[in-house]
C-alpha positions as CSV (number, residue, x, y, z in Angstrom):
1,X,-88.3,-18.2,-2.6
2,X,-86.5,-14.9,-2.1
3,X,-82.7,-14.3,-2.3
4,X,-81.0,-13.5,0.9
5,X,-78.5,-10.7,0.6
6,X,-75.4,-10.4,2.9
7,X,-75.2,-7.2,4.8
8,X,-72.4,-4.9,3.4
9,X,-69.7,-4.0,5.9
10,X,-68.7,-0.3,6.1
11,X,-65.3,0.6,4.7
12,X,-63.1,1.5,6.4
13,X,-64.3,-0.1,9.7
14,X,-64.3,1.9,12.8
15,X,-61.0,1.8,14.8
16,X,-62.7,0.1,17.8
17,X,-64.5,-2.6,15.7
18,X,-62.9,-5.8,14.3
19,X,-62.5,-6.0,10.5
20,X,-65.4,-8.2,9.1
21,X,-64.5,-11.2,7.0
22,X,-64.1,-10.3,3.3
23,X,-63.4,-6.6,4.0
24,X,-60.4,-5.0,2.4
25,X,-57.3,-4.9,4.5
26,X,-56.0,-1.6,5.7
27,X,-53.0,0.1,4.1
28,X,-50.5,-1.1,6.6
29,X,-51.3,-4.7,5.6
30,X,-51.1,-4.2,1.8
31,X,-48.3,-6.1,0.1
32,X,-45.7,-4.6,-2.2
33,X,-47.8,-5.0,-5.3
34,X,-51.0,-3.4,-3.9
35,X,-51.7,0.3,-3.7
36,X,-54.0,1.8,-1.1
37,X,-56.8,4.2,-2.1
38,X,-55.4,7.0,-0.1
39,X,-52.1,6.9,-2.0
40,X,-53.9,7.1,-5.3
41,X,-56.1,9.9,-4.1
42,X,-53.2,12.0,-2.7
43,X,-51.0,11.4,-5.7
44,X,-53.7,12.4,-8.2
45,X,-54.6,15.5,-6.1
46,X,-51.0,16.6,-5.9
47,X,-50.4,16.3,-9.6
48,X,-53.6,18.2,-10.3
49,X,-52.8,21.1,-8.0
50,X,-49.2,21.4,-9.3
51,X,-50.4,21.3,-12.9
52,X,-53.0,24.0,-12.2
53,X,-50.4,26.2,-10.6
54,X,-48.0,25.8,-13.4
55,X,-50.7,26.5,-16.0
56,X,-51.7,29.7,-14.4
57,X,-48.3,31.4,-14.9
58,X,-48.5,32.2,-18.7
59,X,-52.2,33.1,-18.3
60,X,-52.1,35.3,-15.2
61,X,-48.6,36.8,-15.3
62,X,-47.8,38.5,-11.9
63,X,-51.3,37.8,-10.7
64,X,-50.9,34.1,-11.6
65,X,-47.6,34.0,-9.7
66,X,-49.3,35.5,-6.7
67,X,-52.1,33.0,-6.9
68,X,-49.5,30.2,-7.0
69,X,-47.8,31.6,-4.0
70,X,-51.0,31.8,-2.1
71,X,-51.8,28.2,-3.1
72,X,-48.3,27.2,-1.8
73,X,-48.9,28.9,1.5
74,X,-52.3,27.1,1.9
75,X,-50.6,23.8,1.0
76,X,-47.9,24.5,3.7
77,X,-50.5,25.3,6.3
78,X,-52.5,22.1,5.5
79,X,-49.3,20.1,5.6
80,X,-48.5,21.3,9.1
81,X,-52.1,20.6,10.2
82,X,-52.0,17.1,8.8
83,X,-48.7,16.5,10.6
84,X,-50.2,17.5,13.9
85,X,-53.1,15.1,13.3
86,X,-50.8,12.2,12.5
87,X,-51.6,12.0,8.8
88,X,-48.0,11.4,7.7
89,X,-48.6,10.6,4.1
90,X,-50.8,13.6,3.6
91,X,-48.3,15.7,5.3
92,X,-45.5,14.6,3.0
93,X,-47.6,15.0,-0.1
94,X,-48.7,18.5,0.8
95,X,-45.1,19.5,1.7
96,X,-44.0,18.4,-1.7
97,X,-46.8,20.4,-3.3
98,X,-45.7,23.4,-1.3
99,X,-42.1,23.1,-2.5
100,X,-43.0,22.7,-6.2
101,X,-45.6,25.5,-6.1
102,X,-43.1,27.8,-4.3
103,X,-40.4,27.2,-7.0
104,X,-43.0,27.8,-9.7
105,X,-44.1,31.1,-8.0
106,X,-40.4,32.2,-7.8
107,X,-40.0,32.0,-11.6
108,X,-39.6,35.5,-12.9
109,X,-41.3,36.9,-16.0
110,X,-38.0,37.0,-17.9
111,X,-37.8,33.2,-17.9
112,X,-35.4,32.6,-15.0
113,X,-34.9,32.4,-11.3
114,X,-33.2,34.9,-9.0
115,X,-30.5,33.3,-6.7
116,X,-31.6,35.6,-3.9
117,X,-35.3,34.6,-4.2
118,X,-34.3,30.9,-4.3
119,X,-32.1,31.3,-1.3
120,X,-34.9,33.0,0.6
121,X,-37.3,30.2,-0.5
122,X,-34.8,27.6,0.8
123,X,-34.6,29.3,4.1
124,X,-38.4,29.4,4.3
125,X,-38.6,25.7,3.6
126,X,-36.1,25.1,6.3
127,X,-38.1,27.0,8.8
128,X,-41.2,25.0,7.8
129,X,-39.1,21.9,8.4
130,X,-38.4,23.1,11.9
131,X,-42.1,23.5,12.5
132,X,-43.1,20.2,11.0
133,X,-40.3,17.9,12.1
134,X,-42.0,14.7,11.1
135,X,-42.0,15.4,7.4
136,X,-38.7,14.7,5.5
137,X,-39.9,16.6,2.5
138,X,-39.2,20.0,4.1
139,X,-35.4,19.6,4.6
140,X,-35.0,17.7,1.3
141,X,-36.8,20.4,-0.7
142,X,-34.9,23.1,1.2
143,X,-31.5,21.5,0.3
144,X,-32.6,21.0,-3.4
145,X,-33.7,24.6,-3.6
146,X,-30.4,25.8,-2.2
147,X,-28.5,23.8,-4.8
148,X,-30.6,25.4,-7.6
149,X,-29.9,28.8,-6.1
150,X,-26.1,28.2,-6.1
151,X,-26.2,26.8,-9.7
152,X,-28.1,29.9,-10.8
153,X,-25.5,32.2,-9.1
154,X,-22.5,30.3,-10.6
155,X,-23.4,31.6,-14.0
156,X,-22.3,35.1,-12.9
157,X,-18.9,33.9,-11.7
158,X,-15.9,32.9,-13.8
159,X,-14.9,29.3,-13.5
160,X,-11.6,28.5,-11.7
161,X,-11.7,31.7,-9.7
162,X,-11.6,32.0,-5.9
163,X,-15.3,33.0,-5.5
164,X,-16.5,30.2,-7.9
165,X,-14.5,27.6,-5.9
166,X,-15.7,29.1,-2.6
167,X,-19.4,28.8,-3.7
168,X,-19.0,25.2,-4.8
169,X,-17.1,24.2,-1.7
170,X,-19.5,26.0,0.6
171,X,-22.4,24.2,-1.0
172,X,-20.6,20.9,-0.5
173,X,-19.9,21.8,3.2
174,X,-23.5,22.6,3.8
175,X,-24.6,19.4,2.2
176,X,-22.2,17.4,4.5
177,X,-23.7,19.3,7.5
178,X,-27.2,18.2,6.4
179,X,-26.0,14.6,6.0
180,X,-24.3,14.6,9.4
181,X,-27.2,16.1,11.4
182,X,-30.3,15.1,9.4
183,X,-32.5,12.1,9.9
184,X,-31.5,9.0,8.0
185,X,-33.7,9.5,5.0
186,X,-32.7,13.1,4.6
187,X,-29.0,12.3,5.3
188,X,-28.9,9.7,2.5
189,X,-30.4,12.1,0.0
190,X,-28.1,14.9,1.1
191,X,-25.0,12.7,0.9
192,X,-25.7,11.4,-2.5
193,X,-26.5,14.8,-3.9
194,X,-23.5,16.4,-2.3
195,X,-21.0,14.0,-4.0
196,X,-20.8,16.0,-7.2
197,X,-20.4,19.2,-5.4
198,X,-17.6,17.7,-3.2
199,X,-15.7,16.3,-6.1
200,X,-16.0,19.4,-8.3
201,X,-15.3,21.7,-5.4
202,X,-12.2,19.8,-4.3
203,X,-10.7,19.8,-7.8
204,X,-11.4,23.4,-8.4
205,X,-10.2,24.4,-4.9
206,X,-6.9,22.5,-5.4
207,X,-6.5,24.3,-8.7
208,X,-6.9,27.7,-7.0
209,X,-4.6,26.7,-4.1
210,X,-1.8,25.7,-6.5
211,X,-2.3,28.6,-8.9
212,X,0.9,30.6,-9.1
213,X,-0.8,33.7,-10.5
214,X,-3.3,34.0,-7.6
215,X,-2.7,36.1,-4.5
216,X,-1.8,34.3,-1.3
217,X,-5.0,35.2,0.5
218,X,-7.2,33.6,-2.2
219,X,-5.0,30.5,-2.2
220,X,-5.1,30.2,1.5
221,X,-8.9,30.6,1.6
222,X,-9.4,27.9,-1.1
223,X,-7.1,25.5,0.8
224,X,-8.9,26.1,4.0
225,X,-12.3,25.3,2.4
226,X,-10.9,22.2,0.8
227,X,-9.6,21.0,4.2
228,X,-12.9,21.8,5.7
229,X,-14.9,19.7,3.2
230,X,-12.3,16.9,3.7
231,X,-12.9,17.0,7.5
232,X,-16.6,17.2,6.9
233,X,-16.6,14.0,4.8
234,X,-14.5,12.3,7.6
235,X,-17.1,13.4,10.1
236,X,-20.0,12.1,8.1
237,X,-18.4,8.7,8.1
238,X,-19.0,8.6,11.9
239,X,-22.7,7.9,11.2
240,X,-23.0,4.1,10.9
241,X,-26.1,4.2,8.6
242,X,-24.1,6.2,6.0
243,X,-21.0,4.0,5.9
244,X,-22.5,1.6,3.2
245,X,-22.6,4.6,0.9
246,X,-19.0,5.6,1.5
247,X,-17.2,2.5,0.3
248,X,-14.6,0.4,2.2
249,X,-13.3,1.3,5.5
250,X,-10.0,2.9,4.2
251,X,-11.5,4.8,1.3
252,X,-12.7,7.9,3.2
253,X,-9.6,8.3,5.4
254,X,-7.2,7.9,2.5
255,X,-9.2,10.3,0.2
256,X,-9.5,13.0,2.9
257,X,-5.9,12.7,3.9
258,X,-4.7,13.1,0.3
259,X,-7.1,16.1,-0.3
260,X,-6.2,17.9,2.9
261,X,-2.4,17.4,2.5
262,X,-2.5,18.6,-1.1
263,X,-4.5,21.7,-0.2
264,X,-2.2,22.6,2.7
265,X,0.9,22.1,0.5
266,X,-0.6,24.3,-2.2
267,X,-1.3,27.1,0.2
268,X,2.2,26.9,1.8
269,X,3.9,26.9,-1.6
270,X,2.7,30.5,-1.9
271,X,5.2,31.5,0.8
272,X,8.1,31.2,-1.7
273,X,11.4,29.3,-1.0
274,X,10.7,29.0,2.7
275,X,7.3,27.5,2.2
276,X,8.4,24.4,0.5
277,X,10.7,23.0,3.3
278,X,8.1,24.2,5.8
279,X,5.6,22.0,4.0
280,X,7.8,19.0,4.5
281,X,8.5,19.7,8.2
282,X,4.8,20.3,8.8
283,X,4.1,16.9,7.4
284,X,6.7,15.3,9.6
285,X,5.3,17.1,12.7
286,X,1.8,16.0,11.8
287,X,3.1,12.4,11.5
288,X,4.7,12.5,14.9
289,X,1.6,13.9,16.5
290,X,-0.7,11.4,14.9
291,X,1.6,8.5,15.7
292,X,1.7,9.6,19.4
293,X,-1.9,10.6,19.9
294,X,-4.3,8.9,17.5
295,X,-5.7,5.5,18.4
296,X,-3.9,2.6,16.7
297,X,-7.1,0.5,16.6
298,X,-8.0,-0.9,13.2
299,X,-11.4,0.9,13.3
300,X,-9.9,4.3,13.8
301,X,-10.1,6.8,10.9
302,X,-8.1,9.7,12.3
303,X,-4.9,7.7,12.3
304,X,-4.9,6.7,8.6
305,X,-6.2,10.1,7.5
306,X,-3.6,12.0,9.5
307,X,-0.7,9.7,8.3
308,X,-1.9,10.0,4.7
309,X,-2.1,13.8,5.0
310,X,1.4,13.9,6.5
311,X,2.8,11.7,3.8
312,X,1.2,13.9,1.1
313,X,2.7,17.0,2.6
314,X,6.2,15.5,2.8
315,X,6.0,13.9,-0.6
316,X,5.0,17.1,-2.3
317,X,7.7,19.0,-0.5
318,X,10.3,16.4,-1.6
319,X,9.1,16.6,-5.2
320,X,9.3,20.4,-5.3
321,X,12.8,20.5,-3.7
322,X,13.9,17.8,-6.1
323,X,12.6,19.7,-9.1
324,X,14.4,22.8,-7.9
325,X,17.7,21.0,-7.2
326,X,17.9,22.1,-3.6
327,X,19.9,19.1,-2.4
328,X,21.0,20.1,1.1
329,X,17.5,21.2,2.1
330,X,16.1,17.9,0.7
331,X,18.7,15.9,2.6
332,X,17.9,17.5,5.9
333,X,14.2,16.9,5.2
334,X,14.8,13.2,4.5
335,X,16.8,12.8,7.7
336,X,14.0,14.3,9.7
337,X,11.5,12.1,7.8
338,X,13.1,9.0,9.3
339,X,12.0,9.9,12.9
340,X,8.2,9.7,12.3
341,X,8.7,6.4,10.5
342,X,10.5,5.0,13.5
343,X,7.9,6.3,15.8
344,X,5.2,4.6,13.8
345,X,7.1,1.4,13.8
346,X,7.6,1.5,17.5
347,X,3.9,2.4,18.3
348,X,2.1,0.3,15.7
349,X,3.6,-3.2,15.0
350,X,1.2,-3.8,12.1
351,X,2.9,-0.8,10.2
352,X,6.5,-2.0,10.8
353,X,6.8,-3.8,7.4
354,X,6.4,-0.4,5.7
355,X,7.7,2.0,8.3
356,X,11.1,0.4,8.9
357,X,12.1,0.2,5.2
358,X,10.8,3.8,4.8
359,X,13.1,5.0,7.6
360,X,16.1,3.2,6.0
361,X,15.2,4.6,2.6
362,X,15.0,8.2,4.0
363,X,18.4,8.0,5.6
364,X,19.9,6.4,2.5
365,X,18.3,9.1,0.3
366,X,19.7,11.8,2.6
367,X,23.3,10.4,2.2
368,X,22.9,10.2,-1.6
369,X,21.7,13.8,-1.7
370,X,24.6,14.8,0.4
371,X,26.9,13.2,-2.1
372,X,25.1,14.8,-5.0
373,X,25.3,18.3,-3.3
374,X,29.0,17.9,-2.7
375,X,28.5,17.9,1.1
376,X,29.8,14.3,1.4
377,X,32.5,12.7,-0.6
378,X,31.9,9.4,-2.5
379,X,34.1,7.5,0.0
380,X,32.3,8.8,3.1
381,X,28.9,8.4,1.4
382,X,29.7,4.8,0.5
383,X,30.9,4.1,4.1
384,X,27.7,5.6,5.6
385,X,25.5,3.6,3.3
386,X,27.4,0.4,4.1
387,X,27.0,1.0,7.8
388,X,23.3,1.7,7.3
389,X,23.0,-1.6,5.4
390,X,24.7,-3.6,8.1
391,X,22.5,-2.0,10.8
392,X,19.4,-2.9,8.8
393,X,20.5,-6.5,8.4
394,X,21.2,-6.6,12.1
395,X,17.7,-5.4,13.0
396,X,16.2,-7.8,10.4
397,X,18.1,-10.6,12.2
398,X,16.6,-9.6,15.5
399,X,13.2,-9.5,13.9
400,X,13.6,-12.9,12.2
401,X,10.5,-14.9,11.4
402,X,8.3,-11.7,11.8
403,X,6.6,-9.8,9.0
404,X,8.9,-6.8,9.0
405,X,12.0,-9.0,8.5
406,X,12.0,-9.7,4.7
407,X,11.3,-6.1,3.5
408,X,13.8,-4.6,5.9
409,X,16.5,-7.2,4.9
410,X,15.9,-6.5,1.2
411,X,16.1,-2.8,1.8
412,X,19.4,-3.2,3.7
413,X,20.9,-5.3,0.9
414,X,19.9,-2.8,-1.7
415,X,21.4,0.1,0.3
416,X,24.6,-1.9,0.7
417,X,24.9,-2.4,-3.1
418,X,24.2,1.3,-3.7
419,X,26.9,2.1,-1.2
420,X,29.4,0.0,-3.2
421,X,28.4,1.8,-6.4
422,X,28.6,5.2,-4.9
423,X,32.2,4.6,-3.7
424,X,33.2,4.4,-7.4
425,X,36.5,2.6,-7.1
426,X,36.0,-1.2,-7.4
427,X,39.7,-1.8,-6.9
428,X,39.5,-0.5,-3.3
429,X,36.0,-1.8,-2.6
430,X,37.2,-5.2,-1.3
431,X,36.9,-4.4,2.4
432,X,33.4,-2.9,2.0
433,X,32.3,-5.9,-0.1
434,X,33.6,-8.3,2.5
435,X,31.8,-6.5,5.3
436,X,28.5,-6.6,3.3
437,X,29.2,-10.3,2.6
438,X,29.7,-11.1,6.3
439,X,26.5,-9.3,7.2
440,X,24.5,-11.0,4.5
441,X,25.9,-14.4,5.4
442,X,25.3,-14.0,9.1
443,X,21.7,-12.8,8.6
444,X,21.0,-15.6,6.1
445,X,22.4,-18.3,8.5
446,X,20.6,-17.1,11.6
447,X,17.3,-16.3,9.9
448,X,17.6,-19.4,7.7
449,X,17.4,-17.4,4.4
450,X,19.2,-19.4,1.8
451,X,19.1,-16.5,-0.7
452,X,20.7,-14.1,1.6
453,X,23.4,-16.6,2.6
454,X,24.2,-17.3,-1.1
455,X,24.4,-13.6,-1.8
456,X,26.8,-13.1,1.2
457,X,29.0,-16.0,0.1
458,X,29.1,-14.5,-3.5
459,X,30.1,-11.1,-2.0
460,X,32.9,-12.7,0.0
461,X,34.2,-14.4,-3.2
462,X,34.0,-11.1,-5.0
463,X,36.0,-9.4,-2.2
464,X,38.7,-12.2,-2.4
465,X,38.9,-11.8,-6.1
466,X,39.3,-8.1,-5.9
467,X,42.1,-8.5,-3.4
468,X,43.8,-11.1,-5.6
469,X,43.5,-8.8,-8.6
470,X,44.9,-5.9,-6.6
471,X,47.8,-8.0,-5.5
472,X,48.5,-9.3,-9.0
473,X,48.3,-12.9,-7.8
474,X,49.6,-15.2,-10.5
475,X,48.5,-18.5,-9.0
476,X,45.2,-20.1,-9.8
477,X,44.5,-21.0,-6.2
478,X,44.0,-17.3,-5.5
479,X,40.8,-17.6,-7.6
480,X,39.7,-21.2,-6.9
481,X,40.2,-21.5,-3.2
482,X,37.8,-18.6,-2.4
483,X,35.1,-20.4,-4.4
484,X,35.7,-23.6,-2.4
485,X,35.6,-21.8,0.9
486,X,32.4,-20.0,-0.1
487,X,30.8,-23.3,-1.0
488,X,31.7,-24.8,2.3
489,X,30.5,-21.6,4.1
490,X,27.2,-21.8,2.2
491,X,26.7,-25.4,3.3
492,X,27.1,-24.1,6.9
493,X,25.3,-26.3,9.5
494,X,24.6,-28.9,6.8
495,X,28.2,-30.0,7.1
496,X,27.4,-31.7,10.3
497,X,24.2,-33.6,9.6
498,X,23.6,-33.6,5.8
499,X,25.0,-36.3,3.4
500,X,28.6,-35.5,2.8
501,X,28.3,-35.9,-1.0
502,X,26.1,-32.8,-1.2
503,X,27.5,-30.8,1.7
504,X,31.3,-31.4,1.6
505,X,31.6,-32.6,-2.0
506,X,31.2,-29.3,-4.0
507,X,33.6,-27.3,-1.9
508,X,36.3,-29.9,-1.7
509,X,36.1,-30.7,-5.4
510,X,36.3,-26.9,-6.2
511,X,39.4,-26.7,-4.0
512,X,41.3,-29.8,-5.0
513,X,40.3,-30.2,-8.6
514,X,42.0,-27.3,-10.2
515,X,45.2,-27.7,-8.1
516,X,45.4,-31.4,-8.8
517,X,45.0,-30.8,-12.5
518,X,47.7,-28.2,-12.4
519,X,50.1,-30.6,-10.8
520,X,49.7,-32.8,-13.9
521,X,50.0,-30.0,-16.5
522,X,52.5,-27.6,-14.8
523,X,54.2,-29.6,-12.0
524,X,55.9,-27.6,-9.4
525,X,57.5,-28.7,-6.2
526,X,55.7,-26.2,-4.0
527,X,52.3,-26.9,-5.5
528,X,52.8,-30.7,-5.3
529,X,53.9,-30.5,-1.7
530,X,51.0,-28.3,-0.7
531,X,48.5,-30.5,-2.5
532,X,49.9,-33.7,-1.0
533,X,49.9,-32.2,2.5
534,X,46.3,-30.9,2.1
535,X,45.1,-34.2,0.7
536,X,46.8,-36.2,3.4
537,X,45.4,-34.0,6.1
538,X,41.9,-34.2,4.6
539,X,42.1,-38.0,4.3
540,X,43.3,-38.5,7.9
541,X,40.7,-36.2,9.4
542,X,37.9,-37.7,7.3
543,X,39.0,-41.2,8.5
544,X,38.9,-40.0,12.1
545,X,35.5,-38.4,11.8
546,X,34.0,-41.0,9.5
547,X,33.0,-38.6,6.7
548,X,33.0,-40.2,3.3
549,X,33.2,-37.4,0.8
550,X,36.4,-35.8,2.2
551,X,38.0,-39.2,2.5
552,X,37.3,-40.0,-1.2
553,X,38.4,-36.6,-2.4
554,X,41.6,-36.6,-0.3
555,X,42.5,-40.1,-1.2
556,X,41.7,-39.6,-4.9
557,X,43.8,-36.5,-5.0
558,X,46.8,-38.3,-3.5
559,X,46.5,-41.2,-6.0
560,X,46.2,-38.8,-9.0
561,X,49.2,-36.7,-7.9
562,X,51.3,-39.8,-7.2
563,X,50.5,-41.3,-10.5
564,X,51.1,-38.1,-12.2
565,X,54.5,-37.6,-10.6
566,X,55.4,-41.2,-11.4
567,X,54.5,-40.8,-15.1
568,X,56.5,-37.6,-15.2
569,X,59.6,-39.1,-13.6
570,X,59.9,-42.5,-15.4
571,X,61.4,-42.8,-19.0
572,X,59.3,-44.5,-21.6
573,X,60.7,-48.1,-21.1
574,X,59.9,-47.8,-17.4
575,X,56.4,-46.5,-18.3
576,X,55.9,-49.5,-20.6
577,X,57.0,-51.9,-17.8
578,X,54.7,-50.3,-15.4
579,X,51.8,-50.5,-17.9
580,X,52.6,-54.2,-18.6
581,X,52.7,-55.0,-14.9
582,X,49.4,-53.2,-14.5
583,X,47.8,-55.2,-17.3
584,X,49.1,-58.4,-15.9
585,X,47.7,-57.6,-12.5
586,X,44.4,-56.8,-14.0
587,X,44.3,-60.1,-15.9
588,X,45.3,-62.1,-12.8
589,X,42.6,-60.3,-10.8
590,X,39.9,-61.0,-13.4
591,X,40.9,-64.6,-13.6
592,X,40.9,-65.0,-9.9
593,X,37.4,-63.5,-9.7
594,X,36.3,-65.9,-12.5
595,X,37.7,-69.0,-10.6
596,X,36.0,-67.9,-7.4
597,X,32.7,-67.6,-9.2
598,X,33.0,-71.1,-10.7
599,X,33.8,-72.5,-7.2
600,X,30.8,-71.0,-5.7
601,X,28.7,-72.5,-8.5
602,X,30.1,-76.0,-8.0
603,X,29.5,-75.8,-4.2
604,X,25.9,-74.8,-4.9
605,X,25.4,-77.8,-7.2
606,X,26.9,-80.3,-4.7
607,X,24.6,-78.8,-2.1
608,X,21.6,-79.5,-4.3
609,X,22.6,-83.1,-4.7
610,X,22.4,-83.7,-1.0
């Protein structure tokens, strides 16, 4: 009996015929762990061709390089032909062979590469990429060859010089252009490989822009290139497919703004004394334009980049003016800096928690610098700072329960304290301290901020004590009554609805306690009369209003003063008689209570008997 053999199916099957059972799947259906035969064949062939071309150099010399160049041209032609026939894998492999063979052929006999030859090779590969648009290898290899050409040329330039920085920055700018306009696969490779060029070029360019021993033209050119690569990075971020490689949303705008602002400031500093204030005013103008024109939407990148650049320009100008001790120019710059902050706060509510305190801080700094530069006197500077603090607390009151309120209120309080310190004479600072205390207390009461209300009450107590000290007040009430009034003022609305023990009690005890004690130790007719009148009035009003704590404090004060005066007026036999009468009354009262308790017990027992 013969063995029946199954007919073998041709491989690969014809395109118009279904794949027979048991036949190998085509390449498009292979899984991640399977390799198609064509990939193995093309990879092995590419390695063999490149190895043969590389081995021919030491053997053939110039003739070998010519053969490698011819081989590269043939590979390029075959790649273009494969691309027109739709053989994408073959096209990419042959394009890679072309690039490697061309670089090998460009190797000179002295063991190096010429930058001009590599640049020409990069241009040729770019032209081939325009002819074979389907292959990504052409633009990638062109960009890689261009980078090698620049690296080769940098060896002839001194590091840190203008030409060296220009070459690095130009390479970074070209890479960003490739990343912006190239297809996705090319753009990703170009962006990742451009990062070192961008970082190194920016650092070197900023060094040239801020170099004091370099001419103005070189510094300006370096600054312009740095700003160009910063703008290029911001432009590349407009491609959605590249955003995952650029970090969080705010990273690129903040980085580009810092870089551009620092570069512009470095170039303007070359203009001498005029350039430094000009840098600050340029930053302020840029902030105004950005705040008025740029979109305030969260996804916008121009707005944060522009504001960061403006802030960098202004901050660097302030630092330079501060280091040079140019106080009047710095004061004018800070006054002008408050305007953009106010515009940002008016246009973008989300920025108000930062913009409003910045505006207040700029104005306060201008006043302090005016005092330092002998433009304003200490008294006028303190008054201006106090007015700024009161205005800030007033605006914070209007913005109560909103996000900008707490930072603005804290800034206003700090400015007020600085104003008190600047005035310099604490003996005459009682009115200013009282004004600040009223502002803090009013803000704390309306905005329901207990800390601000407590600080305001403390400031009012301090103002009263300074006044008492200035008047050489010799009575203790000049020091105790302000504390009592501040405690009642701090209680505020709680006096009407909170328990009287915690709301009225502390203030009344602080007011009556020391005075009542003094009537016992150092009795005087005026003090006794005033304490008795105040205690009587407090007791009567508390009885009418039905408030317990004032009633107890007032009545207790009357009893203590009365007993004290009686003790002071009677001789010792009278005091003994009063003490004996009191003891008898206590004994009678205790006995009466005892008898009543016994009677209630007897009635209870009689009730149980029934």
